N, C-alpha and C positions, 0 to 999 in steps of 0.2 A: 504494500500500500504506500503510495506517495505521501510526502509530508503534508501537502495541502489537503489530501483526503483524510488524513489522520486528524488534522485540525478541524475539518468540517464535522467529523464524527464527534470530536470532543465538544464542539459547539452544540450539537444536537443533544448529546447526553446531559450537558449542563443546563440547557434550556428546559429539559424535561425533569431534571432532578429536583426533588423536594428535600432530600437528605444528603448532605455532603460532609465528609470528614477529610481534612487536609493534614497530611503528615509531612512536616518540613524539616530540612536539615541545613547544614552550613552553606550549601550552594545558593540558597535564596539570598542570604545576607552577603555572600561573597560578591554577588552582582552589584551590590551597593558600595562595595569597597571595604567591607569588613574582613580582615584577614581570617582565614580558616585556622582552626586550632593547630593543625598539623602542617601548615604552610611552610615552604622553604625547608623541606626535609624534617619537619617536626622539631625545629630548634628555635630557641630564643636566647640570644646572647650566649650561645655555647651550652645552654642547659637543655636537657631533654624535657619535653612537655610534662612527663611524669614527675619531674623534679620541681615543677612550679604549680602542679595541679593535683596534689595528694594531701591528705591530712597530715601524713608524716613529714612532708616537705614544709608545711606551714608550721608545724611544731618545731622543726629543726631550724628553719630560716624564714620567719614571717616577713622580714624586710624584703627579701628577694621575691617572694610570692606576691606581696602587695605592689611592688614595683611593676611586676608583670601585668597585674590587673589595672593599675593606674594608667599604664600606657594604653591598654585596650579601651578603658573608659574615655581617655582623652581622644583617641582615634574615633570613637563612636560619636563624638560631638561634631565631627566633620562630615558625616555621611547622612544619607536620607533614604527613606523607603523607595523602592523601585516599583515598576508596574506589577510585579507579582504580589508584593505586599499589599498594594492598593486594591488589586482585583480581589484578593482573598477577603479583605475588609468589606468590600461591597457585596461579595458573595454571601457573607454572613447575614446581611440585611435582606437578601433576595430569597434565600432558602428557608423553608419552614423550620428545618432542623439543621444546624451547622455546628461544627466543632473544629477548631484549629489546634493541632498538637505540634509543638515545635521542640526541637532539640537545641535550639539556639538560646543563648543567655542574654543577647542584646534586647533592646526595646523597640526595634523597628516595626514589628507587627502592631504593637500598641500605638506607636506614633502614626501608623497608617489608619488606625481606627478599629482594629480588632479588639473585641471584648470577650467573646466566647472562646477562651484560650486556656490551654494547658501548657505550662512551661516545664517540660520533663526534667530539665537539668538546672532549674532555678533561674535567677536573674542577677546579672552583673550590676544592676542598679540598686540592689538590696544588700544588706549586711546582716550577719547573725553573730550574737555575742557568744564567745567561747566559754563564758562564765555562767550567765543567767539564761542563755538560750533565746533572748528576745530577738525578733526579726523586724526589721524596719528599713526605710529608705536610707540612702547614703546620708551620713550626718551633715547637718548644716555647717558650712564652712569647709567641707571636704576639699582639700587642695592636692592636685596632682603633683605639684612641685614638692610640697611638704612630704608626701608619701614617698615619692621617688628619692627624696633626700634622707629617708629613714625614719620619719615621724609616723608612728602607727596610730590609726584611728581607734578610739576606745569608746566603750559604752558608758552610760551614766553611772552604772554600777562599778565602773573601773576596769571591767573585763576587756580583753583584746577583741576587737571586731574582726571578722573574716568575711570574705565575699560569700553571699548566700547562693552558692552554686554547688552542684553535685560534682565532687571530685572523683578521680579514679579510686576505686576501692570502697566507695560509699554507696549506700542503698538509695534507690529512688523512692518517692512517696507512693505507697501502694494504693492510696486513694485515687491517684492519677489513672492507674490501670483499671480500677473499678469503674471510674467514670468513662474511660475509653471503651471498655467492653459493654458498659451499659448503653452507650450510644448505639452500638450495633445490635445489642440484644432487643432493644425496643423497636427495631425495624420490622415492619410487616414483611413477610416473605413475598418476593415478586410473584405476581399472578395469583396470589392468594390474599385478597383483601382482609383486613382485620375484622373478625366477627363482630356484628352489630348487636347491641342490646335488643331484646325482642320488641321493645316499644319504639325503637329508632326507625324512622321512615326509611323505606328501601330506596337506595340511590337510583337515579334515573338510568344510569348505565352500570349495572352491577357487574358486568363482565369486563369493564375497562381494566386492563392490567395495571398493577401497582408499579410505578417506576422503580428501577433498581437504585439502591443507595450507591453513591459514588465515593470511592477512596482515591484521593489525589496524593501521590507520593512525589514530593517536590524537593529536588536538590539534596538528597541524602544518599550516602553510599550503602546504607543498611548494614554496615559492619558492626555498629554498636549494638550488641545483643540481638542481632538479626532484625533490627527495626522493632524490637520488643513484641514480635508476633503479630504486628498490625495487619499484615496481608493475610495471615491465617484466619484472624478474626473476621476480616472483611469477606473472605471467601465463604466462611462458615455461615454467614448470615446473608449470602446472596448479593454482595456488592460487586459492582464493576470496578476494577482496579486500573488506574491510569498513572503512568510514571512519566514525569517531565524532568529530564536530566540529560546533560550532554553525553554522559557515558553510562553504559550498563552498570547495574549495581547488584548487590547481593540479593535484592528483592525482585529482580527483573523476571525471573522464571515464573512468578505468580501474577504478572500483569496481563490485562486484556488489551491494553493499548499503550504503546511507548512512543513518546515524542523526544527525539534525541537532540534537544536544543535547550538553551538556558530558559528558565521559567519566565523571566521578565520579557524576553523576546517573544515567547509563545503567548503570554497573556496580553501583551501589547496589541496583538492581532486578534486573538480569540475573544477576549472579554467584551469589547465593544459590540461584537456580533451577538453574543449571548444576551447582553442588555437590550439589544434592539427589539427583542420579542418580549412583549409585556405579558 
C-alpha cells in the first residue's frame, strides 16, 4: 500500500473512531527538538545515562544528577509543541473517549492542551522530597545556574528534592496500568453493540457496526518493557493498531497499519482532513 493510501485509511479510521488511545514515546518530542534520553550514543558529558538516571546515582552524586536535569529543563524552555502534539490535543476534544499515554517526562503535551493524560515515567517539571515524600511543582525561584553550580533544591521540611521521574530500577505506578486496561476493557466489542436496558428505546439502526477502538503508537521504539503490553491489550479488546514512526519498532508485528514517517509530518497532512468531516 502506498503512503498516500495509508494516510487516507488513517483519515477514515479517525473520522469514524469514537474511542482512541494514543501511546507516545520520545520520537514525538524529538521532532520539537527535545533530545532523546539515549541520544548521541546514550552519553552525557562522558556519563552513561544509567549513571544520571538511577536512585543509586542520585544517592551517590545528586549534584551530577541535578545538573543533568537542569540542562534538560533549560532546553525545554526553548522548544514548542509540534503538529503531532497539537493534533492529539484536538483529538481529545473530538473523540467521545480518549486517553493519551506518554513515556515522555516533558510538558509539551500539556502545553498543546492535552488533559486526559497518563505520564508513565513522571514529569520533569515536578519534584519529590526524599525525606517526606511530598510531590509538587519545581520550587519557586528554581535556578538552572544555581543547580548547575551545585546548589541542591530542598523541600520545606529540609529534605533533598529529586526530579519526580521514574528512574531505571524503579517501579511505575500500577494505577496507570489499571487505568490503561480499563480504557480498553470498557470498549464495546466491534459489531456487537453494548446490550441495552430493557426499557431503553431500540436504536433506529440496531445492526450498525460499532467502530473499532483505535490505538495510535507514536514515536516509540517499544523497547521499554515491550511498550508495557499496550498492543496486546488493544488486540484483546478488538482495537485497530496504527504505528506512526520513521523506523520499525519492537511493536511493529502487532500493527494493522504502519506509517513510516515522523508523526508531526503525518499529522500535518492527516489531521486537517479528519477535522473537515463534522
